[in-house]
ROTORPA-485946 format. One record per residue (C-alpha): x, y, z; residue in one letter; residue number from 1. Coordinates in pm, whole numbers. Example, Ala and Ser with C-alpha at 12.3 -4.5 7.8 and 13.67 -1.06 7.14 Angstrom:
! residues 2
R; 1230; -450; 780; A; 1
R; 1367; -106; 714; S; 2
END
This chain:
! residues 75
R; 2164; 836; -1173; X; 1
R; 2114; 471; -925; X; 2
R; 2146; 388; -597; X; 3
R; 2536; 362; -433; X; 4
R; 2525; 13; -204; X; 5
R; 2818; -62; -4; X; 6
R; 3068; -356; -65; X; 7
R; 2946; -476; 243; X; 8
R; 2548; -519; 170; X; 9
R; 2603; -643; -167; X; 10
R; 2841; -920; 11; X; 11
R; 2591; -1022; 253; X; 12
R; 2279; -999; -12; X; 13
R; 2417; -1257; -255; X; 14
R; 2563; -1470; 5; X; 15
R; 2220; -1501; 128; X; 16
R; 2066; -1552; -144; X; 17
R; 2294; -1834; -286; X; 18
R; 2219; -1969; 80; X; 19
R; 1833; -1922; 78; X; 20
R; 1725; -1876; -302; X; 21
R; 1328; -1958; -218; X; 22
R; 1335; -1748; 68; X; 23
R; 1279; -1400; -48; X; 24
R; 1040; -1227; -260; X; 25
R; 983; -954; -430; X; 26
R; 810; -773; -118; X; 27
R; 1062; -553; 99; X; 28
R; 828; -611; 382; X; 29
R; 869; -1007; 366; X; 30
R; 1192; -998; 324; X; 31
R; 1231; -783; 581; X; 32
R; 1071; -1050; 844; X; 33
R; 1283; -1310; 704; X; 34
R; 1642; -1136; 744; X; 35
R; 1521; -1121; 1085; X; 36
R; 1470; -1480; 1096; X; 37
R; 1774; -1635; 933; X; 38
R; 2009; -1374; 963; X; 39
R; 2198; -1154; 1258; X; 40
R; 2226; -832; 1129; X; 41
R; 2366; -571; 1409; X; 42
R; 2131; -326; 1269; X; 43
R; 1817; -234; 1171; X; 44
R; 1967; 3; 881; X; 45
R; 2202; -250; 759; X; 46
R; 1884; -499; 793; X; 47
R; 1670; -262; 544; X; 48
R; 1958; -186; 324; X; 49
R; 2001; -524; 268; X; 50
R; 1641; -644; 256; X; 51
R; 1607; -356; -14; X; 52
R; 1912; -464; -254; X; 53
R; 1753; -853; -216; X; 54
R; 1415; -696; -355; X; 55
R; 1593; -518; -601; X; 56
R; 1792; -834; -709; X; 57
R; 1499; -1032; -748; X; 58
R; 1296; -771; -917; X; 59
R; 1567; -734; -1220; X; 60
R; 1593; -1111; -1210; X; 61
R; 1239; -1180; -1270; X; 62
R; 1193; -925; -1505; X; 63
R; 1493; -1057; -1707; X; 64
R; 1314; -1392; -1716; X; 65
R; 992; -1251; -1800; X; 66
R; 1200; -1086; -2156; X; 67
R; 1340; -1409; -2215; X; 68
R; 1065; -1608; -2233; X; 69
R; 855; -1319; -2433; X; 70
R; 1189; -1354; -2677; X; 71
R; 1140; -1726; -2719; X; 72
R; 751; -1651; -2762; X; 73
R; 815; -1440; -3044; X; 74
R; 1094; -1633; -3204; X; 75
END
């Protein structure tokens, strides 16, 4: 079973990923520090949830890109 994330966490994460696409990485700790600088998130718990979701989204995007590249090489 997957983790359930609130609509607020997802909305904030996607908005920040759209505005600052190159600012984030696959590293959770790095993403936390970036969020401290570019976003005014009222609580540490919410910041950590958003950073974790951003990390998850970035990781899945990179995995999808890698899979797509390997499919192209096989053909």
